[in-house]
Structures are given as C-alpha cells and as structure tokens.
C-alpha positions in Angstrom: 150.7 194.0 43.1 147.8 196.4 43.2 148.4 200.2 43.1 146.9 202.8 45.4 144.7 203.8 42.5 143.2 200.3 42.4 142.4 200.6 46.2 140.8 203.9 45.6 138.7 202.6 42.6 137.5 199.7 44.7 136.6 201.9 47.7 134.8 204.3 45.4 132.7 201.4 44.0 131.4 200.9 47.6 130.4 204.6 48.2 126.8 205.9 48.3 126.3 209.6 47.5 124.3 211.7 49.9 124.9 209.4 52.8 127.6 209.1 55.4 129.1 206.4 53.1 129.9 209.1 50.4 133.6 209.6 49.6 135.3 213.0 49.3 139.0 213.3 48.2 140.0 213.8 51.9 138.1 210.7 53.0 139.5 208.6 50.1 143.1 209.4 51.1 142.5 208.3 54.7 140.7 205.1 53.6 143.6 204.2 51.3 146.0 204.8 54.1 144.0 202.6 56.5 143.8 199.9 53.8 147.5 199.9 53.6 148.0 199.8 57.3 145.6 197.0 58.1 146.8 194.9 55.1 150.3 195.1 56.4 149.3 194.2 59.9 147.3 191.2 58.8 149.8 190.0 56.2 153.1 189.8 58.0 154.1 193.3 56.9 153.4 192.8 53.2 152.2 196.1 51.7 148.9 196.1 49.7 150.5 198.6 47.2 154.0 200.1 46.7 152.9 203.7 46.3 154.4 206.0 48.9 152.2 207.7 51.5 153.2 211.2 52.5 152.6 213.0 55.8 150.8 216.1 54.5 149.3 218.8 56.6 145.8 217.1 56.5 147.1 213.6 57.1 148.5 210.7 55.1 148.2 211.2 51.3 149.2 209.3 48.1 150.1 212.2 45.9 149.0 210.6 42.7 145.5 210.2 44.1 145.6 213.8 45.3 146.2 215.1 41.8 143.6 212.7 40.3 140.8 213.9 42.6 141.7 217.4 43.8 139.3 219.0 41.3 136.4 217.6 43.5 137.6 219.9 46.3 135.3 219.1 49.3 132.6 217.5 47.1 131.7 213.8 46.8 133.4 211.7 44.2 131.0 209.9 42.1 130.9 206.1 42.7 132.5 204.0 39.9 132.0 200.4 39.1 135.0 198.2 39.9 136.1 195.2 37.9 138.6 193.0 39.8 140.2 191.9 36.5 143.2 193.4 34.8 143.4 193.8 31.0 145.6 190.6 31.1 142.7 188.7 32.8 144.3 188.5 36.2 142.7 189.4 39.5 143.6 192.9 40.8 143.0 191.8 44.4 143.0 188.4 46.0 140.0 187.3 48.0 141.9 188.0 51.2 142.8 191.5 50.1 139.1 192.1 49.2 138.2 190.9 52.7 140.6 193.4 54.3 139.4 196.2 52.1 135.8 195.4 53.0 136.6 195.3 56.7 138.3 198.8 56.4 135.2 200.1 54.6 133.0 198.6 57.3 135.1 200.1 60.1 135.8 203.6 58.6 133.4 204.1 55.7 130.7 205.9 57.8 133.1 208.6 59.0 133.7 211.8 57.1 137.1 213.0 55.9 137.6 215.5 58.6 137.0 212.9 61.3 139.4 210.5 59.7 142.0 213.3 59.3 141.7 214.0 63.0 142.1 210.3 63.7 145.3 210.1 61.7 146.6 213.2 63.4 146.5 211.2 66.7 148.4 208.2 65.3 152.1 207.6 65.4 152.9 207.2 61.7 151.8 210.7 60.9 152.8 212.2 64.2 156.4 211.0 63.9 157.0 211.9 60.3 158.0 215.4 59.2 155.4 217.1 57.0 155.7 216.3 53.3 158.0 213.4 53.8 157.3 209.7 53.1 155.7 207.8 56.0 158.0 204.8 56.1 156.2 201.5 55.5 157.9 200.0 58.5 156.4 202.7 60.7 152.9 202.0 59.3 153.4 198.2 59.8 154.6 198.6 63.4 151.8 200.9 64.3 149.0 198.7 62.8 150.6 195.5 64.2 150.0 196.9 67.7 146.3 197.6 66.8 145.5 194.2 65.4 144.0 192.9 68.6 141.8 196.0 69.0 140.2 196.9 65.7 139.1 194.7 62.8 
C-alpha cells in the first residue's frame, strides 16, 4: 500500500511553479487529504494510504508531511520527478489509483492552499473532529461517499 509521502511525491511531480498549479505545504496537505477521501469513496472504502490524517487548526494534515515540508513555509515546493516503481520493482500506484490522483489534481490543483483550507473547514470530517485528533477514516469515507455523484 502506498504511503501519504508517495501521494505527496506524485502530486509534486504534477506541479508547475509560478502558476496556480504550484504547490505550497498547505496546499499539499489538502491535496493529500482529498486524494484519500476520493480514493475511499471510489474503492468501497479502501484507503489509499494508512497514515493518519489529523484535524489541525488549518485543516486536515498528515504530520509526517508537515515535518518534511514545513521549512518551505508559505513558499512553493519544487516539483520532483516521480517514479512509479519501488526499489523492489513493484508499482507504487495501480493504474486506477493514478487515475484518481489525476482526477483530484484536475479538480483541486488550480486552487491555492488557503482556498482549500477554507473548503476543508466547511466539510464534516474536519468540522466534527476535535482539533489535533485523528480524523477517523470511516468519517472520511462516509463524507466522500455522499459526494461521489457531485464531484469527480
């Protein structure tokens, strides 16, 4: 199973600096969250990754990613090439997972981190979880299941 870091690396490979498609740490966190939610909704509740997502003040966050990228502050993270193969010559993401990640990118990639933060602040998983606690995967799954007919 991929890790949240794999999702982040893939999304960063799609970014374009100095455009609306650039990625800051805040935006990256929200894109990873949306990737998890949509993957669960479109795959019978199966998570894309096991890492926990926490309900922080500025929205959903994977803490490992926060610490990996916090030194960028509000600045753009440089794009990175992505190789979909592990060191054991296995695919990181299936073709279906890549389709979902691309759809998330196509749907949310043009928005900045603050806009995506505000969006998550209006959504049930973050709203109904105490700050700094884990947003339960079941809560994410239920919320995104209800959206499947409206979004992607």
